[in-house]
C-alpha positions as CSV (number, residue, x, y, z in Angstrom):
1,X,0.0,0.0,0.0
2,X,1.3,3.4,-0.9
3,X,1.4,6.4,1.4
4,X,-2.1,7.8,1.8
5,X,-3.0,11.2,0.3
6,X,-5.9,13.5,1.0
7,X,-8.7,14.1,-1.5
8,X,-8.8,17.9,-1.4
9,X,-12.5,18.1,-2.2
10,X,-13.9,15.9,0.7
11,X,-10.9,15.5,2.9
12,X,-10.8,11.7,2.8
13,X,-7.5,9.9,2.9
14,X,-7.0,7.6,0.0
15,X,-4.4,5.2,-1.5
16,X,-3.3,6.7,-4.8
17,X,-3.0,3.3,-6.3
18,X,-6.7,2.6,-5.8
19,X,-8.0,6.2,-6.3
20,X,-11.2,6.5,-8.3
21,X,-9.7,9.4,-10.2
22,X,-6.8,11.7,-10.6
23,X,-6.1,15.1,-12.2
24,X,-2.9,16.9,-13.2
25,X,-2.8,20.6,-12.3
26,X,0.2,22.9,-12.7
27,X,2.6,19.9,-12.7
28,X,1.0,18.2,-9.6
29,X,-1.1,15.1,-9.5
30,X,-4.2,15.1,-7.3
31,X,-6.1,12.0,-6.4
32,X,-9.8,11.6,-5.6
33,X,-12.0,9.1,-3.8
34,X,-14.9,9.4,-6.3
35,X,-15.7,10.7,-9.7
36,X,-17.8,13.5,-8.1
37,X,-14.8,14.8,-6.2
38,X,-12.7,14.8,-9.3
39,X,-15.4,16.6,-11.3
40,X,-15.7,19.3,-8.6
41,X,-11.9,19.8,-8.5
42,X,-11.6,19.9,-12.3
43,X,-14.3,22.6,-12.5
44,X,-12.4,24.9,-10.1
45,X,-9.0,23.7,-8.9
46,X,-8.2,27.1,-7.2
47,X,-11.1,26.6,-4.9
48,X,-9.4,23.6,-3.4
49,X,-5.7,24.4,-3.6
50,X,-5.7,28.2,-3.5
51,X,-6.4,28.4,0.3
52,X,-3.0,27.0,1.3
53,X,-4.2,23.4,1.8
54,X,-1.6,20.7,1.4
55,X,-1.4,19.1,-2.0
56,X,-2.7,15.6,-2.4
57,X,0.2,14.2,-4.4
58,X,1.9,10.9,-4.6
59,X,4.9,12.5,-3.1
60,X,4.5,13.6,0.6
61,X,3.4,17.2,0.7
62,X,4.4,19.8,3.4
63,X,1.3,20.1,5.6
64,X,-0.4,23.4,5.8
65,X,-1.0,25.2,9.1
66,X,-4.7,25.1,8.3
67,X,-6.7,22.0,7.5
68,X,-8.4,21.8,4.1
69,X,-12.0,22.7,4.2
70,X,-14.4,20.0,3.2
71,X,-17.9,20.5,2.1
72,X,-20.4,18.5,4.1
73,X,-22.0,15.6,2.3
74,X,-25.4,16.6,0.9
75,X,-24.8,20.3,0.6
76,X,-24.6,23.1,3.1
77,X,-24.6,22.3,6.8
78,X,-27.6,23.3,8.8
79,X,-27.0,26.0,11.4
80,X,-26.5,24.8,14.9
81,X,-29.3,25.5,17.3
82,X,-29.0,25.9,21.1
83,X,-31.3,24.0,23.4
84,X,-33.8,26.3,25.2
85,X,-33.0,27.7,28.6
86,X,-35.0,26.5,31.7
87,X,-38.7,27.3,31.3
88,X,-38.4,28.4,27.6
89,X,-40.0,26.5,24.8
90,X,-38.3,26.7,21.4
91,X,-40.3,27.6,18.2
92,X,-41.2,24.4,16.3
93,X,-42.9,23.6,13.0
94,X,-45.9,22.5,15.0
95,X,-45.2,18.8,14.4
96,X,-44.4,16.2,17.1
97,X,-40.8,15.7,16.0
98,X,-38.1,15.5,18.7
99,X,-35.6,18.3,18.9
100,X,-31.9,17.2,18.7
101,X,-31.2,17.6,22.4
102,X,-34.1,15.4,23.4
103,X,-32.5,12.2,21.9
104,X,-30.0,12.1,24.8
105,X,-32.5,12.4,27.7
């Protein structure tokens, strides 16, 4: 097994020998876990390598001080909500669904 590299789109660590896709950009090879990640990278490489993230190459890259940002699966992340304070009822959609903090009671 080769040294693992990071898919810059989703952040997954993968083996370059079994990667689902790879792209060359400015003389560097980038590897991807899935065709969708490769497609996203190919559409806008600067979005994934322009922020100072470490390159996902077959050769070990110098790590960046900041981790690469990964988009959450399924789109934008929902904003976090805080549980209500004592005696306060949160606004709901009127349904009987549980709020996230009620699952751990």
